[in-house]
N, C-alpha and C positions, 0 to 999 in steps of 0.2 A: 715423148720423153723430154725433148728440149723445152716444151712449154712447162712441164712440171718442174724442171730445173730452174727456169726463169721465175716461176711462182715462189719457189723456195728461196731464191736469192732476194726477191722483193720483200719477203717476210723478215729476212734477216737485217734489212736496212733500218737503222734506228734514226731517231730525230738528231741525235748527236752526230752520227755519221753524215747525214745530209747537211747539217749545219756546218760541219768541217769542210765538206766539199764545196759548199756555196760561200764559205768564209763569212758567215753571219752567226748570230746567236740562235740557240735552240728555241727561244721565245719567238724570234722572228719567223723561223721555220714553221712553228706551230700556228702562228697567225696566218701565214700564207696558205698552209694546208687546210685551215679552217675557213678559208674564203673571206677573211676580213678585208674590207675594202680600203681601210685607212693605211695599208702598207704601201710604201712608195713603189710606183710601177717598175722602176729600174731594179729595185731589190727583189720584187716579186718575180720579174723575168729571170733574175739571177738564180733564185731558188728553183724555179721551174726547170731551168736548163740543167742544173745540177741533178735534179730529180730524174730528168729524162736520161741522163748519163748512167745513173744508178739503177735504172729500170723501175722507178717508182711512179705510179699513176696518181697524181694529186686528187683526181676526182674519186677514184676508188678509195683512197685513203680517207677522204672527207666523209664519204658515205658510210664507211665502216665504223665511224665514231659513234659512241652511244650518246644518248641524251639523259644521262644519269648523273645526279649529284648525291654525294654521301653526307649523311649527318653522323658525325663521329662523336659519341658520348665518352669523353675521356675520364677514366678513374672516378666514376660516379654511379650511384645506385640508379638502375633503369627506371625505378618507380618514383623517383624524385619529382614532386609536383611541379616545381618551377621549371625544371629542365624539360618535362613533358610538354609544358605549354610553349616553351621556346621551340621545341620540335614541331608542334602543331602549327605555329606561325610560319615556320620555314617551309613546311610541307604545303601550306596553302599558297604561298608565293610561287613555289616551284610548279605546282599544278596549274596555276593561272598562266605561267610562262611556258607551258607545254614541256616541262621537264619532269622526269620521274625522280623520286628521292628514296634512297635506301638508308635504313637505320642500322648502325652497328655500335655496340659497346666495345671500347678499346681500353685495356689497362696496360700501362707501361710505366717504367721507372724514369723519373726525371734525371737520374744519374747516368743513364746509358748515353754514350756519345751519339750524336746525330747520325754518323755514318754507320753505326752498328744497330740502329733502331729498325726493327723489322715491322714494316707497315703491313696492314691487312692486305690480303690478295685483292680485295675490292679496289685498291688503289695502285696495284702493281702492273695492270695491263691497260693498254690504250683503249680497248673496247669496254672497259668498266667505267667507274666514276671519273668524271672529267674535272670536278672541283669538290671541295670539302667545306662543310660547316662544322666548326669545332665547338661543341657544347661541352658541358661538364667542366672538369678541372684539367687544365693542360699546362705544359711546360715548354720553355724555349727550344729544347732539343727536338721536339716534334715539328716546330715551325721551321727549323733549319733543315730537317729531313725532307719536308714537303717542298721547300724552296729548291733544294738540291735536285729533286726529281721533277721540278717544273710544274707542280700541282698547285693551282690557285686555291686559296682558302680564306675564310673569314672567321674571326675568333671572338668569343664572349670575353671581353676584357676584364670583367670583375673577378674572374675565377682563374687567372693565370698565376701559377706558382713559380717563384724564382725571379731572378733579375732578367729583364727583357727591355726592348725598346719599342714601345707601342707605335711610334711614328713610322716604323718599318713595315707595319702590317695593316690589313683592313680589319678594323676593330669596331665592335658595337658594345657600348657600356649601358648599364642602368645607373642613373645618377644617385647611387647610394650614399655618397658623401654628403651632398646637399640634402638628401632625404633625411638622413640621421640628424643633421644639424637642425633642420626644420622641426623634427619631432622633439628634440631636446628643447628648442626654443618654446615650443608649445607647453611642455611641462613646466618650464620656468615661468611662463606667463600665467600658469594656473597656481603659482605661489610656491612651487616645490624648489627647495634649495639643496637638499641632499638627494642626489639622483644617481643611482647605480647603473652601470652598463654591464651587460652580460654577453660574452662571446669568447671564442677561441681565436686569439689574435695571431696564431700561426696560419690561420686560413685567411686568404686575402679579402674575401667579402666581409668578414667580421672586422678585419683591421681597417678597411675603408669606412665602415660604419663608425668605428671608434674614432677615426679622424674627424668625422662630422660632429659627433657627440662632443669630443674634446674642444673643438673650435667654438661651439656654442657655449660650453661651460666656461671657457677662458674669457669669452667676450662678456659674460655676465659676472665675471670675477668669482666664480665658484670652483672649488677643487674637484677634479674628476675622481670617481670611485668605481673601479673596474674589478669584476670577478673574471679573471682570465684563466680558464680551465682547459685542459687538453681533452676535450670531449666535444660532443655535438648534439643537436636536437633536444628532445625533452629531458634527457638525462643531464645535459649541461645546464639547462634551466633549473632543474630540481636541485642539483648539488650547489650551484652558485647562489641560488636564492636562500638556501639553508645557511650558507656561509655568511652572506651579507646581512641576513636578519639577526645574526648573533653578534654583529659588529657593534661596538659602542656607538659609532655614528650611524645608527640604523637609518637606511634611506626611506623616504616617504614615497618614492617613485622608482620604478625599475624600467629601463629600456632594454628590451631583448634584441639581439642581432637577427632574429628570425621569429616567425610565428610558432614553429615547432618548439623553440626554446621557451616561448611564453607559456606553452601548455605545461611544461615542467615547472615553471615558476608558479602557476596556479596550484599545482599539486602540492608543492612545498608550503605555500602559504596556507592552504587548507589544513595541512597537518599541524602547522604552528598556531592554528586558531585565528588566523588573520583573514579578513574579508577584503575582496577586491570590489570596488575601489575605496571602500570606507576607511580601511586601515592602510592599504598600500595601493597606489596607482600603478598600472602596468601598461606598457606599450610594446607592440610587436614590430615586425618588419617583414615585408614582402607580400602580406595579405593572402597567404595560401590557406590559412585555417581560421582567421579572425572571426568571420561571420558565424562559424560553427561553435564557438566557445561560449561559456557561460560564466560571467557576463560577456556579451560580444566585445571583442578586442579592438581597441583603438590601435591603428597600425599605419604603416606606410605602404601604400599600394604601388607595386611595380607593374610593368606592362610587358611580360615575357613574350606574348604573341607578337608584339611589335618588334621586339628585339630579334626574334627569329626571322621575321619577314625581311628586316633590313640586312641581316647576315646573309640570307639567301640572295638578296638583291646585289650585295657587294660581291659575293662569290661568282654569280653569273655574269655580272658586268666585267669582272676581271677576266673571265674567259673570252669575252668579246673584244676586250681591249687590254692586253697585258701591260701596255705602256702607261696606264693610268697611275697617277701618284697614289701612294697609300692613303686611305681615308679612315678617319675616326669619327664616330657619331655617338653622342650621349643622349639617351632617352630619359626625359624627366620622370620624377615620381610624384605621388599625390598623397597628402595626409588624409586619412580616412577616419573620421571621428565616430566612435561608438560609445560604449558604456563603461570602459575599464579605467577611466581617468576621472578623478574628482579634484576640485579646487581645494586648496588649503590656505590658511592664513599664515603668511610667512613670518617666521620668528625674526625680530629685529636683530641686526648684527651689532656687535659691541660698539662700533662707531656711531650707529644710529641711536643706541640707548644713551650714550654720552651727550649727543646733540639734544635729545629730548630733555635731559636733566637740566642742561644749561638754559633751555627755553623756559 
């Protein structure tokens, strides 16, 4: 009976209680119980002494921990191609590191205070997931909730909604800003001067692409032309292309914020009797569908598997060393040329015409 009582007492001791008894942080206690060798020997002895007084066996505690990391897909369709490839890369890294990865879709409101946010049970017990990879669309209230519970995480930076401080987190980005800038510069180099951008600027990945597009247009002395609709995917491309093609300043080229948007652009142009790229050049972004389209889509290739691998690496290294400074990594993109862009003869600007007349 006494042994049973002791066991029940041990189960009730939390990291916070042990940290208070040892007069150190919960992160330090976690590192000691995990057997991390970088902890100062004096502090380690202090924690072990407090554990002994509370009836906690550090060896049993360490052995009972799982080797599970969670991939949490926030507020996103589970069949999304890009996110699935991020998941694939993360799973590969975890497997190589002898960790298991569990997938979970998690929908939550960014308006819920962090202390009221109910995390999945997978993250609520010590024997479940030890760290989290945050794919999909996420908000700062989740970061605060995870930090409060001492759960390490790495986040896909392109898809964060709301105001946040990236330098406080382990973050991996796809370099969509420079990717969109390079794509726009390519269109300009092909002689296009009226170039439309299509995306939903309330969504951060499209807003970042628009930043790159705007930067290139400004550098070339060209006015931006944006169709900003509160939609997504092929529907957004279809509606926006129909709108832009009836604009008096009809664009000769369209830059889509994603390949799915480009599929909708193709549909709209066909209905209007316009051919790609003879009448209108089209570029996509992320290279999820481009090779399957007709004509094959010139697009910007991202590397989601590499993003997933680095997110997993960040999360696991944070487990091993909680004292690491927050890290941010940007994965480059690549321009992939296919058959949806044609060169045009640029129309001289008024200043150029005046110069020619004087000559």
